[in-house]
All heavy atoms as TSV, in Angstrom:
chain	resi	resn	atom	element	x	y	z
A	1	MET	N	N	20.584	6.281	-2.959
A	1	MET	CA	C	19.828	7.307	-2.318
A	1	MET	C	C	19.227	6.763	-1.029
A	1	MET	O	O	18.844	5.598	-0.889
A	1	MET	CB	C	18.647	7.818	-3.216
A	1	MET	CG	C	17.825	8.803	-2.576
A	1	MET	SD	S	16.644	9.806	-3.541
A	1	MET	CE	C	15.912	8.828	-4.695
A	2	ALA	N	N	19.230	7.589	0.044
A	2	ALA	CA	C	18.741	7.146	1.301
A	2	ALA	C	C	17.226	6.950	1.285
A	2	ALA	O	O	16.505	7.650	0.607
A	2	ALA	CB	C	19.063	8.185	2.368
A	3	LYS	N	N	16.778	5.906	2.113
A	3	LYS	CA	C	15.372	5.698	2.198
A	3	LYS	C	C	14.663	6.763	2.936
A	3	LYS	O	O	15.140	7.223	4.059
A	3	LYS	CB	C	15.059	4.403	2.785
A	3	LYS	CG	C	15.176	3.151	1.908
A	3	LYS	CD	C	14.640	1.996	2.602
A	3	LYS	CE	C	14.333	0.995	1.539
A	3	LYS	NZ	N	13.532	-0.143	2.056
A	4	THR	N	N	13.572	7.266	2.468
A	4	THR	CA	C	12.726	8.204	3.222
A	4	THR	C	C	11.614	7.468	3.894
A	4	THR	O	O	11.359	6.276	3.714
A	4	THR	CB	C	12.101	9.271	2.246
A	4	THR	OG1	O	11.161	8.611	1.393
A	4	THR	CG2	C	13.163	9.899	1.405
A	5	VAL	N	N	10.944	8.232	4.827
A	5	VAL	CA	C	9.787	7.629	5.454
A	5	VAL	C	C	8.736	7.202	4.493
A	5	VAL	O	O	8.036	6.204	4.621
A	5	VAL	CB	C	9.212	8.604	6.535
A	5	VAL	CG1	C	8.606	9.844	5.889
A	5	VAL	CG2	C	8.213	7.925	7.442
A	6	PHE	N	N	8.645	7.957	3.395
A	6	PHE	CA	C	7.677	7.606	2.357
A	6	PHE	C	C	8.076	6.270	1.720
A	6	PHE	O	O	7.200	5.392	1.495
A	6	PHE	CB	C	7.714	8.609	1.231
A	6	PHE	CG	C	7.245	9.988	1.636
A	6	PHE	CD1	C	8.104	11.040	1.626
A	6	PHE	CD2	C	5.982	10.211	2.154
A	6	PHE	CE1	C	7.673	12.350	2.078
A	6	PHE	CE2	C	5.538	11.474	2.630
A	6	PHE	CZ	C	6.362	12.540	2.558
A	7	ASP	N	N	9.348	6.026	1.440
A	7	ASP	CA	C	9.831	4.737	0.880
A	7	ASP	C	C	9.499	3.591	1.788
A	7	ASP	O	O	9.036	2.531	1.415
A	7	ASP	CB	C	11.258	4.782	0.581
A	7	ASP	CG	C	11.690	5.751	-0.479
A	7	ASP	OD1	O	10.885	6.040	-1.352
A	7	ASP	OD2	O	12.811	6.335	-0.346
A	8	VAL	N	N	9.716	3.819	3.125
A	8	VAL	CA	C	9.438	2.767	4.123
A	8	VAL	C	C	7.925	2.386	4.113
A	8	VAL	O	O	7.553	1.186	4.144
A	8	VAL	CB	C	9.982	3.171	5.494
A	8	VAL	CG1	C	9.562	2.154	6.543
A	8	VAL	CG2	C	11.463	3.332	5.452
A	9	LEU	N	N	7.096	3.410	4.151
A	9	LEU	CA	C	5.676	3.206	4.166
A	9	LEU	C	C	5.209	2.464	2.963
A	9	LEU	O	O	4.373	1.522	2.947
A	9	LEU	CB	C	4.931	4.518	4.298
A	9	LEU	CG	C	4.901	5.174	5.608
A	9	LEU	CD1	C	4.299	6.628	5.569
A	9	LEU	CD2	C	4.078	4.358	6.606
A	10	ILE	N	N	5.692	2.920	1.746
A	10	ILE	CA	C	5.298	2.327	0.504
A	10	ILE	C	C	5.648	0.863	0.499
A	10	ILE	O	O	4.805	-0.038	0.172
A	10	ILE	CB	C	5.850	3.150	-0.728
A	10	ILE	CG1	C	5.216	4.422	-0.850
A	10	ILE	CG2	C	5.674	2.290	-2.029
A	10	ILE	CD1	C	5.887	5.452	-1.764
A	11	THR	N	N	6.906	0.548	0.918
A	11	THR	CA	C	7.391	-0.841	0.961
A	11	THR	C	C	6.540	-1.718	1.837
A	11	THR	O	O	6.116	-2.792	1.475
A	11	THR	CB	C	8.875	-0.892	1.406
A	11	THR	OG1	O	9.619	-0.135	0.403
A	11	THR	CG2	C	9.365	-2.347	1.438
A	12	LYS	N	N	6.187	-1.148	3.006
A	12	LYS	CA	C	5.376	-1.942	4.025
A	12	LYS	C	C	3.982	-2.174	3.438
A	12	LYS	O	O	3.435	-3.217	3.531
A	12	LYS	CB	C	5.320	-1.123	5.321
A	12	LYS	CG	C	4.418	-1.772	6.325
A	12	LYS	CD	C	4.829	-3.044	6.836
A	12	LYS	CE	C	3.962	-3.630	7.944
A	12	LYS	NZ	N	3.515	-5.018	7.765
A	13	HIS	N	N	3.391	-1.153	2.914
A	13	HIS	CA	C	2.000	-1.243	2.267
A	13	HIS	C	C	2.031	-2.324	1.115
A	13	HIS	O	O	1.092	-3.098	1.017
A	13	HIS	CB	C	1.455	0.016	1.866
A	13	HIS	CG	C	1.127	1.016	2.941
A	13	HIS	ND1	N	0.724	0.605	4.229
A	13	HIS	CD2	C	1.173	2.369	2.987
A	13	HIS	CE1	C	0.502	1.647	4.998
A	13	HIS	NE2	N	0.799	2.666	4.239
A	14	GLU	N	N	3.075	-2.314	0.323
A	14	GLU	CA	C	3.132	-3.209	-0.825
A	14	GLU	C	C	3.324	-4.630	-0.351
A	14	GLU	O	O	2.725	-5.550	-0.891
A	14	GLU	CB	C	4.314	-2.776	-1.797
A	14	GLU	CG	C	3.931	-1.555	-2.625
A	14	GLU	CD	C	5.156	-1.030	-3.373
A	14	GLU	OE1	O	6.320	-1.416	-3.117
A	14	GLU	OE2	O	4.892	-0.227	-4.321
A	15	GLU	N	N	4.039	-4.788	0.708
A	15	GLU	CA	C	4.247	-6.161	1.366
A	15	GLU	C	C	2.923	-6.657	1.873
A	15	GLU	O	O	2.533	-7.860	1.704
A	15	GLU	CB	C	5.200	-6.152	2.469
A	15	GLU	CG	C	6.716	-5.961	2.043
A	15	GLU	CD	C	7.652	-5.742	3.183
A	15	GLU	OE1	O	7.260	-5.595	4.379
A	15	GLU	OE2	O	8.878	-5.666	2.870
A	16	ASP	N	N	2.140	-5.746	2.507
A	16	ASP	CA	C	0.809	-6.153	3.014
A	16	ASP	C	C	-0.112	-6.498	1.888
A	16	ASP	O	O	-0.946	-7.401	2.046
A	16	ASP	CB	C	0.242	-4.963	3.909
A	16	ASP	CG	C	0.969	-4.812	5.177
A	16	ASP	OD1	O	1.761	-5.750	5.577
A	16	ASP	OD2	O	0.800	-3.778	5.814
A	17	VAL	N	N	-0.143	-5.728	0.798
A	17	VAL	CA	C	-0.936	-6.148	-0.357
A	17	VAL	C	C	-0.605	-7.453	-0.876
A	17	VAL	O	O	-1.450	-8.294	-1.163
A	17	VAL	CB	C	-0.864	-5.026	-1.491
A	17	VAL	CG1	C	-1.429	-5.479	-2.795
A	17	VAL	CG2	C	-1.481	-3.692	-1.091
A	18	THR	N	N	0.670	-7.746	-1.014
A	18	THR	CA	C	1.108	-9.064	-1.517
A	18	THR	C	C	0.621	-10.133	-0.611
A	18	THR	O	O	0.160	-11.198	-1.024
A	18	THR	CB	C	2.631	-9.082	-1.635
A	18	THR	OG1	O	3.057	-7.996	-2.615
A	18	THR	CG2	C	3.182	-10.358	-2.112
A	19	ALA	N	N	0.860	-9.940	0.689
A	19	ALA	CA	C	0.368	-10.974	1.703
A	19	ALA	C	C	-1.113	-11.222	1.588
A	19	ALA	O	O	-1.536	-12.371	1.574
A	19	ALA	CB	C	0.819	-10.579	3.120
A	20	SER	N	N	-1.930	-10.192	1.439
A	20	SER	CA	C	-3.340	-10.323	1.374
A	20	SER	C	C	-3.766	-10.916	0.120
A	20	SER	O	O	-4.742	-11.821	0.081
A	20	SER	CB	C	-4.068	-8.902	1.578
A	20	SER	OG	O	-3.820	-8.370	2.823
A	21	THR	N	N	-3.107	-10.603	-1.002
A	21	THR	CA	C	-3.418	-11.209	-2.278
A	21	THR	C	C	-3.099	-12.713	-2.228
A	21	THR	O	O	-3.891	-13.504	-2.800
A	21	THR	CB	C	-2.612	-10.496	-3.329
A	21	THR	OG1	O	-2.949	-9.049	-3.400
A	21	THR	CG2	C	-2.913	-11.105	-4.767
A	22	GLN	N	N	-1.911	-13.050	-1.643
A	22	GLN	CA	C	-1.541	-14.479	-1.573
A	22	GLN	C	C	-2.581	-15.264	-0.640
A	22	GLN	O	O	-2.900	-16.399	-0.932
A	22	GLN	CB	C	-0.088	-14.627	-1.047
A	22	GLN	CG	C	0.917	-14.211	-2.068
A	22	GLN	CD	C	2.317	-14.282	-1.485
A	22	GLN	OE1	O	2.489	-14.376	-0.318
A	22	GLN	NE2	N	3.303	-14.126	-2.375
A	23	PHE	N	N	-3.010	-14.588	0.364
A	23	PHE	CA	C	-4.015	-15.178	1.260
A	23	PHE	C	C	-5.244	-15.556	0.466
A	23	PHE	O	O	-5.773	-16.648	0.574
A	23	PHE	CB	C	-4.339	-14.288	2.425
A	23	PHE	CG	C	-5.463	-14.656	3.231
A	23	PHE	CD1	C	-5.266	-15.561	4.260
A	23	PHE	CD2	C	-6.774	-14.079	3.132
A	23	PHE	CE1	C	-6.363	-15.955	5.044
A	23	PHE	CE2	C	-7.793	-14.499	3.879
A	23	PHE	CZ	C	-7.602	-15.452	4.941
A	24	LEU	N	N	-5.767	-14.632	-0.371
A	24	LEU	CA	C	-6.937	-14.881	-1.180
A	24	LEU	C	C	-6.633	-15.980	-2.237
A	24	LEU	O	O	-7.483	-16.865	-2.468
A	24	LEU	CB	C	-7.455	-13.651	-1.835
A	24	LEU	CG	C	-8.013	-12.601	-0.917
A	24	LEU	CD1	C	-8.382	-11.374	-1.659
A	24	LEU	CD2	C	-9.164	-13.112	-0.119
A	25	ALA	N	N	-5.441	-15.844	-2.920
A	25	ALA	CA	C	-5.089	-16.853	-4.024
A	25	ALA	C	C	-5.019	-18.244	-3.441
A	25	ALA	O	O	-5.330	-19.203	-4.197
A	25	ALA	CB	C	-3.810	-16.381	-4.642
A	26	ASN	N	N	-4.608	-18.392	-2.244
A	26	ASN	CA	C	-4.523	-19.705	-1.556
A	26	ASN	C	C	-5.816	-20.188	-0.960
A	26	ASN	O	O	-5.825	-21.230	-0.283
A	26	ASN	CB	C	-3.386	-19.680	-0.590
A	26	ASN	CG	C	-2.017	-19.512	-1.130
A	26	ASN	OD1	O	-1.762	-19.881	-2.310
A	26	ASN	ND2	N	-1.137	-18.891	-0.419
A	27	GLY	N	N	-6.885	-19.476	-1.168
A	27	GLY	CA	C	-8.173	-19.871	-0.668
A	27	GLY	C	C	-8.308	-19.661	0.789
A	27	GLY	O	O	-9.138	-20.363	1.443
A	28	GLY	N	N	-7.611	-18.616	1.354
A	28	GLY	CA	C	-7.646	-18.409	2.756
A	28	GLY	C	C	-8.948	-17.898	3.349
A	28	GLY	O	O	-9.203	-18.077	4.538
A	29	ALA	N	N	-9.754	-17.230	2.557
A	29	ALA	CA	C	-10.997	-16.724	3.038
A	29	ALA	C	C	-12.023	-17.791	3.275
A	29	ALA	O	O	-12.253	-18.570	2.392
A	29	ALA	CB	C	-11.524	-15.648	2.033
A	30	LYS	N	N	-12.482	-17.880	4.491
A	30	LYS	CA	C	-13.407	-18.991	4.800
A	30	LYS	C	C	-14.774	-18.765	4.309
A	30	LYS	O	O	-15.570	-19.720	4.273
A	30	LYS	CB	C	-13.356	-19.285	6.388
A	30	LYS	CG	C	-13.786	-18.145	7.183
A	30	LYS	CD	C	-13.611	-18.520	8.735
A	30	LYS	CE	C	-13.918	-17.313	9.530
A	30	LYS	NZ	N	-12.825	-16.645	10.220
A	31	ASP	N	N	-15.159	-17.523	4.053
A	31	ASP	CA	C	-16.455	-17.212	3.504
A	31	ASP	C	C	-16.458	-15.923	2.720
A	31	ASP	O	O	-15.389	-15.229	2.690
A	31	ASP	CB	C	-17.517	-17.200	4.600
A	31	ASP	CG	C	-17.155	-16.170	5.705
A	31	ASP	OD1	O	-16.461	-15.180	5.494
A	31	ASP	OD2	O	-17.712	-16.316	6.891
A	32	PHE	N	N	-17.546	-15.547	2.130
A	32	PHE	CA	C	-17.597	-14.416	1.248
A	32	PHE	C	C	-17.367	-13.093	2.092
A	32	PHE	O	O	-16.713	-12.176	1.550
A	32	PHE	CB	C	-18.867	-14.329	0.454
A	32	PHE	CG	C	-18.927	-13.192	-0.527
A	32	PHE	CD1	C	-18.131	-13.242	-1.635
A	32	PHE	CD2	C	-19.881	-12.141	-0.354
A	32	PHE	CE1	C	-18.130	-12.188	-2.627
A	32	PHE	CE2	C	-19.865	-11.184	-1.296
A	32	PHE	CZ	C	-19.034	-11.169	-2.377
A	33	SER	N	N	-17.833	-13.048	3.310
A	33	SER	CA	C	-17.641	-11.894	4.120
A	33	SER	C	C	-16.160	-11.653	4.410
A	33	SER	O	O	-15.677	-10.512	4.289
A	33	SER	CB	C	-18.338	-12.162	5.482
A	33	SER	OG	O	-18.115	-11.059	6.383
A	34	GLU	N	N	-15.390	-12.678	4.707
A	34	GLU	CA	C	-13.924	-12.534	4.940
A	34	GLU	C	C	-13.279	-12.127	3.567
A	34	GLU	O	O	-12.354	-11.330	3.610
A	34	GLU	CB	C	-13.341	-13.735	5.473
A	34	GLU	CG	C	-11.844	-13.590	5.842
A	34	GLU	CD	C	-11.254	-14.857	6.516
A	34	GLU	OE1	O	-11.909	-15.932	6.437
A	34	GLU	OE2	O	-10.241	-14.710	7.042
A	35	TYR	N	N	-13.675	-12.716	2.441
A	35	TYR	CA	C	-13.147	-12.322	1.161
A	35	TYR	C	C	-13.341	-10.863	0.909
A	35	TYR	O	O	-12.340	-10.165	0.559
A	35	TYR	CB	C	-13.827	-13.147	0.080
A	35	TYR	CG	C	-13.531	-12.670	-1.284
A	35	TYR	CD1	C	-12.376	-13.152	-1.955
A	35	TYR	CD2	C	-14.402	-11.808	-2.007
A	35	TYR	CE1	C	-12.084	-12.655	-3.237
A	35	TYR	CE2	C	-14.101	-11.351	-3.229
A	35	TYR	CZ	C	-12.891	-11.782	-3.903
A	35	TYR	OH	O	-12.601	-11.359	-5.164
A	36	ARG	N	N	-14.548	-10.358	1.143
A	36	ARG	CA	C	-14.780	-8.892	0.951
A	36	ARG	C	C	-13.934	-8.010	1.856
A	36	ARG	O	O	-13.529	-6.942	1.470
A	36	ARG	CB	C	-16.262	-8.592	1.193
A	36	ARG	CG	C	-17.192	-9.181	0.074
A	36	ARG	CD	C	-18.595	-8.822	0.272
A	36	ARG	NE	N	-18.804	-7.408	0.737
A	36	ARG	CZ	C	-19.947	-6.931	0.935
A	36	ARG	NH1	N	-21.058	-7.585	0.812
A	36	ARG	NH2	N	-20.013	-5.695	1.362
A	37	GLU	N	N	-13.832	-8.525	3.086
A	37	GLU	CA	C	-12.931	-7.728	4.040
A	37	GLU	C	C	-11.530	-7.656	3.596
A	37	GLU	O	O	-10.927	-6.575	3.570
A	37	GLU	CB	C	-12.940	-8.432	5.419
A	37	GLU	CG	C	-12.150	-7.758	6.533
A	37	GLU	CD	C	-12.082	-8.502	7.832
A	37	GLU	OE1	O	-13.025	-9.299	8.050
A	37	GLU	OE2	O	-11.140	-8.277	8.498
A	38	VAL	N	N	-10.962	-8.697	3.017
A	38	VAL	CA	C	-9.556	-8.718	2.569
A	38	VAL	C	C	-9.455	-7.901	1.315
A	38	VAL	O	O	-8.518	-7.130	1.108
A	38	VAL	CB	C	-9.043	-10.142	2.356
A	38	VAL	CG1	C	-7.618	-10.172	1.799
A	38	VAL	CG2	C	-9.040	-10.938	3.649
A	39	VAL	N	N	-10.414	-8.011	0.382
A	39	VAL	CA	C	-10.441	-7.187	-0.784
A	39	VAL	C	C	-10.471	-5.641	-0.399
A	39	VAL	O	O	-9.768	-4.844	-0.975
A	39	VAL	CB	C	-11.581	-7.518	-1.779
A	39	VAL	CG1	C	-11.757	-6.463	-2.780
A	39	VAL	CG2	C	-11.389	-8.917	-2.293
A	40	GLY	N	N	-11.330	-5.317	0.585
A	40	GLY	CA	C	-11.328	-4.005	1.055
A	40	GLY	C	C	-10.015	-3.473	1.632
A	40	GLY	O	O	-9.675	-2.376	1.441
A	41	ARG	N	N	-9.390	-4.399	2.389
A	41	ARG	CA	C	-8.033	-4.086	2.950
A	41	ARG	C	C	-6.986	-3.768	1.786
A	41	ARG	O	O	-6.282	-2.830	1.833
A	41	ARG	CB	C	-7.548	-5.178	3.788
A	41	ARG	CG	C	-6.153	-4.930	4.433
A	41	ARG	CD	C	-5.639	-6.036	5.264
A	41	ARG	NE	N	-6.722	-6.696	6.140
A	41	ARG	CZ	C	-6.931	-7.950	6.231
A	41	ARG	NH1	N	-6.266	-8.857	5.556
A	41	ARG	NH2	N	-7.896	-8.365	7.058
A	42	ILE	N	N	-7.070	-4.664	0.746
A	42	ILE	CA	C	-6.275	-4.413	-0.392
A	42	ILE	C	C	-6.514	-3.080	-1.060
A	42	ILE	O	O	-5.524	-2.287	-1.357
A	42	ILE	CB	C	-6.325	-5.580	-1.406
A	42	ILE	CG1	C	-5.808	-6.911	-0.794
A	42	ILE	CG2	C	-5.641	-5.243	-2.730
A	42	ILE	CD1	C	-6.141	-8.118	-1.595
A	43	ARG	N	N	-7.753	-2.739	-1.270
A	43	ARG	CA	C	-8.099	-1.496	-1.863
A	43	ARG	C	C	-7.589	-0.303	-1.014
A	43	ARG	O	O	-7.144	0.697	-1.543
A	43	ARG	CB	C	-9.584	-1.357	-2.056
A	43	ARG	CG	C	-10.075	-2.205	-3.223
A	43	ARG	CD	C	-11.572	-2.080	-3.360
A	43	ARG	NE	N	-11.998	-2.877	-4.451
A	43	ARG	CZ	C	-13.277	-3.282	-4.643
A	43	ARG	NH1	N	-14.189	-2.902	-3.772
A	43	ARG	NH2	N	-13.620	-4.070	-5.641
A	44	GLY	N	N	-7.776	-0.429	0.254
A	44	GLY	CA	C	-7.331	0.608	1.170
A	44	GLY	C	C	-5.842	0.863	1.142
A	44	GLY	O	O	-5.307	1.993	1.199
A	45	LEU	N	N	-5.066	-0.237	1.145
A	45	LEU	CA	C	-3.653	-0.190	1.068
A	45	LEU	C	C	-3.170	0.372	-0.259
A	45	LEU	O	O	-2.195	1.154	-0.294
A	45	LEU	CB	C	-3.015	-1.646	1.224
A	45	LEU	CG	C	-3.182	-2.156	2.659
A	45	LEU	CD1	C	-2.878	-3.695	2.738
A	45	LEU	CD2	C	-2.141	-1.453	3.614
A	46	GLN	N	N	-3.849	0.013	-1.358
A	46	GLN	CA	C	-3.486	0.604	-2.623
A	46	GLN	C	C	-3.760	2.130	-2.589
A	46	GLN	O	O	-2.877	2.885	-3.182
A	46	GLN	CB	C	-4.231	-0.129	-3.759
A	46	GLN	CG	C	-3.807	-1.468	-4.052
A	46	GLN	CD	C	-4.655	-2.232	-5.015
A	46	GLN	OE1	O	-5.853	-2.026	-5.110
A	46	GLN	NE2	N	-4.080	-3.159	-5.657
A	47	LEU	N	N	-4.812	2.588	-2.009
A	47	LEU	CA	C	-5.017	4.007	-1.911
A	47	LEU	C	C	-3.910	4.681	-0.985
A	47	LEU	O	O	-3.421	5.765	-1.378
A	47	LEU	CB	C	-6.449	4.288	-1.270
A	47	LEU	CG	C	-6.839	5.647	-1.036
A	47	LEU	CD1	C	-6.804	6.497	-2.373
A	47	LEU	CD2	C	-8.172	5.753	-0.358
A	48	ALA	N	N	-3.572	3.967	0.057
A	48	ALA	CA	C	-2.525	4.539	0.961
A	48	ALA	C	C	-1.179	4.642	0.097
A	48	ALA	O	O	-0.424	5.558	0.314
A	48	ALA	CB	C	-2.340	3.686	2.105
A	49	ILE	N	N	-0.894	3.642	-0.641
A	49	ILE	CA	C	0.337	3.620	-1.496
A	49	ILE	C	C	0.289	4.840	-2.412
A	49	ILE	O	O	1.297	5.629	-2.545
A	49	ILE	CB	C	0.502	2.311	-2.235
A	49	ILE	CG1	C	0.820	1.163	-1.317
A	49	ILE	CG2	C	1.625	2.449	-3.374
A	49	ILE	CD1	C	0.710	-0.163	-1.927
A	50	GLN	N	N	-0.778	4.997	-3.141
A	50	GLN	CA	C	-0.849	6.141	-4.094
A	50	GLN	C	C	-0.790	7.472	-3.411
A	50	GLN	O	O	-0.089	8.366	-3.861
A	50	GLN	CB	C	-2.141	6.019	-4.923
A	50	GLN	CG	C	-2.201	7.025	-6.041
A	50	GLN	CD	C	-0.990	6.845	-7.020
A	50	GLN	OE1	O	-0.740	5.770	-7.538
A	50	GLN	NE2	N	-0.240	7.929	-7.240
A	51	THR	N	N	-1.515	7.656	-2.270
A	51	THR	CA	C	-1.402	8.888	-1.486
A	51	THR	C	C	-0.056	9.185	-1.024
A	51	THR	O	O	0.493	10.294	-1.099
A	51	THR	CB	C	-2.397	8.801	-0.297
A	51	THR	OG1	O	-3.686	8.601	-0.790
A	51	THR	CG2	C	-2.336	10.083	0.545
A	52	THR	N	N	0.623	8.131	-0.554
A	52	THR	CA	C	2.110	8.336	-0.016
A	52	THR	C	C	2.981	8.688	-1.220
A	52	THR	O	O	3.844	9.561	-1.078
A	52	THR	CB	C	2.511	6.970	0.614
A	52	THR	OG1	O	1.645	6.643	1.636
A	52	THR	CG2	C	3.914	7.167	1.251
A	53	LYS	N	N	2.787	8.049	-2.347
A	53	LYS	CA	C	3.641	8.456	-3.552
A	53	LYS	C	C	3.350	9.871	-3.957
A	53	LYS	O	O	4.229	10.640	-4.213
A	53	LYS	CB	C	3.271	7.550	-4.773
A	53	LYS	CG	C	3.908	6.118	-4.576
A	53	LYS	CD	C	3.600	5.292	-5.781
A	53	LYS	CE	C	4.133	3.867	-5.586
A	53	LYS	NZ	N	3.808	2.969	-6.700
A	54	ASP	N	N	2.091	10.284	-3.956
A	54	ASP	CA	C	1.752	11.676	-4.236
A	54	ASP	C	C	2.414	12.694	-3.267
A	54	ASP	O	O	2.874	13.715	-3.693
A	54	ASP	CB	C	0.234	11.852	-4.261
A	54	ASP	CG	C	-0.479	11.114	-5.423
A	54	ASP	OD1	O	0.220	10.679	-6.351
A	54	ASP	OD2	O	-1.728	10.952	-5.368
A	55	LEU	N	N	2.318	12.366	-2.004
A	55	LEU	CA	C	2.932	13.232	-1.032
A	55	LEU	C	C	4.450	13.320	-1.161
A	55	LEU	O	O	5.021	14.380	-1.048
A	55	LEU	CB	C	2.574	12.751	0.422
A	55	LEU	CG	C	1.203	12.986	0.897
A	55	LEU	CD1	C	0.957	12.190	2.182
A	55	LEU	CD2	C	0.901	14.460	1.068
A	56	SER	N	N	5.002	12.233	-1.488
A	56	SER	CA	C	6.444	12.135	-1.646
A	56	SER	C	C	6.847	13.002	-2.830
A	56	SER	O	O	7.849	13.814	-2.823
A	56	SER	CB	C	6.912	10.690	-1.896
A	56	SER	OG	O	8.338	10.617	-2.151
A	57	ARG	N	N	6.143	12.886	-3.963
A	57	ARG	CA	C	6.420	13.628	-5.111
A	57	ARG	C	C	6.234	15.128	-4.894
A	57	ARG	O	O	7.100	16.018	-5.236
A	57	ARG	CB	C	5.507	13.162	-6.290
A	57	ARG	CG	C	5.838	13.683	-7.655
A	57	ARG	CD	C	5.029	13.081	-8.740
A	57	ARG	NE	N	3.845	12.420	-8.394
A	57	ARG	CZ	C	3.779	11.025	-8.327
A	57	ARG	NH1	N	4.823	10.243	-8.618
A	57	ARG	NH2	N	2.611	10.372	-8.019
A	58	SER	N	N	5.165	15.444	-4.158
A	58	SER	CA	C	4.930	16.851	-3.836
A	58	SER	C	C	6.037	17.463	-2.955
A	58	SER	O	O	6.468	18.574	-3.152
A	58	SER	CB	C	3.567	16.977	-3.022
A	58	SER	OG	O	3.355	18.268	-2.618
A	59	GLN	N	N	6.493	16.697	-1.949
A	59	GLN	CA	C	7.559	17.181	-1.108
A	59	GLN	C	C	8.900	17.382	-1.961
A	59	GLN	O	O	9.613	18.366	-1.764
A	59	GLN	CB	C	7.892	16.172	0.033
A	59	GLN	CG	C	8.898	16.761	1.020
A	59	GLN	CD	C	9.298	15.758	2.058
A	59	GLN	OE1	O	9.106	14.601	1.897
A	59	GLN	NE2	N	9.744	16.334	3.112
A	60	MET	N	N	9.190	16.440	-2.843
A	60	MET	CA	C	10.376	16.502	-3.661
A	60	MET	C	C	10.338	17.787	-4.526
A	60	MET	O	O	11.309	18.541	-4.766
A	60	MET	CB	C	10.569	15.320	-4.560
A	60	MET	CG	C	10.967	14.073	-3.738
A	60	MET	SD	S	11.101	12.568	-4.621
A	60	MET	CE	C	11.997	12.946	-6.038
A	61	GLU	N	N	9.171	18.084	-5.098
A	61	GLU	CA	C	8.983	19.206	-5.962
A	61	GLU	C	C	9.186	20.515	-5.115
A	61	GLU	O	O	9.790	21.499	-5.572
A	61	GLU	CB	C	7.560	19.258	-6.607
A	61	GLU	CG	C	7.484	18.209	-7.681
A	61	GLU	CD	C	6.062	18.061	-8.248
A	61	GLU	OE1	O	5.160	18.850	-7.752
A	61	GLU	OE2	O	5.830	17.252	-9.089
A	62	GLU	N	N	8.649	20.534	-3.865
A	62	GLU	CA	C	8.795	21.721	-2.954
A	62	GLU	C	C	10.326	21.917	-2.666
A	62	GLU	O	O	10.779	23.044	-2.615
A	62	GLU	CB	C	8.073	21.537	-1.687
A	62	GLU	CG	C	6.554	21.701	-1.824
A	62	GLU	CD	C	5.805	21.556	-0.431
A	62	GLU	OE1	O	6.515	21.621	0.578
A	62	GLU	OE2	O	4.632	21.388	-0.522
A	63	GLU	N	N	11.015	20.871	-2.467
A	63	GLU	CA	C	12.473	20.916	-2.143
A	63	GLU	C	C	13.252	21.534	-3.379
A	63	GLU	O	O	14.159	22.185	-3.164
A	63	GLU	CB	C	12.999	19.646	-1.613
A	63	GLU	CG	C	12.503	19.263	-0.247
A	63	GLU	CD	C	12.946	17.931	0.173
A	63	GLU	OE1	O	13.763	17.203	-0.553
A	63	GLU	OE2	O	12.577	17.470	1.327
A	64	GLU	N	N	12.860	21.083	-4.493
A	64	GLU	CA	C	13.489	21.542	-5.766
A	64	GLU	C	C	13.238	22.991	-5.987
A	64	GLU	O	O	14.095	23.712	-6.561
A	64	GLU	CB	C	13.007	20.776	-6.983
A	64	GLU	CG	C	13.446	19.278	-6.942
A	64	GLU	CD	C	12.918	18.508	-8.135
A	64	GLU	OE1	O	12.101	19.029	-8.865
A	64	GLU	OE2	O	13.284	17.298	-8.215
A	65	ASP	N	N	12.062	23.497	-5.576
A	65	ASP	CA	C	11.737	24.916	-5.753
A	65	ASP	C	C	12.370	25.876	-4.810
A	65	ASP	O	O	12.443	27.048	-5.054
A	65	ASP	CB	C	10.142	25.138	-5.599
A	65	ASP	CG	C	9.411	24.512	-6.790
A	65	ASP	OD1	O	10.135	24.126	-7.869
A	65	ASP	OD2	O	8.248	24.257	-6.691
A	66	LYS	N	N	12.999	25.324	-3.713
A	66	LYS	CA	C	13.709	26.118	-2.786
A	66	LYS	C	C	15.047	26.635	-3.228
A	66	LYS	O	O	15.762	26.148	-3.999
A	66	LYS	CB	C	13.915	25.418	-1.422
A	66	LYS	CG	C	12.575	25.181	-0.725
A	66	LYS	CD	C	12.766	24.463	0.569
A	66	LYS	CE	C	11.517	24.237	1.313
A	66	LYS	NZ	N	11.699	23.613	2.549
């Protein structure tokens, strides 16, 4: 199946979550403030992933109804 814009966005956001998680796991945050910033970024990306998945599913259902 061809990649959609949704697939590309989801893949990119998942890569960013993985990179941020690895950054934290490797002790990359120099202080608690930076740690909180990265955790917030991860949460935001996870929300973006879920929203993109929901939009993709909604569009597929609309196409099926046509």
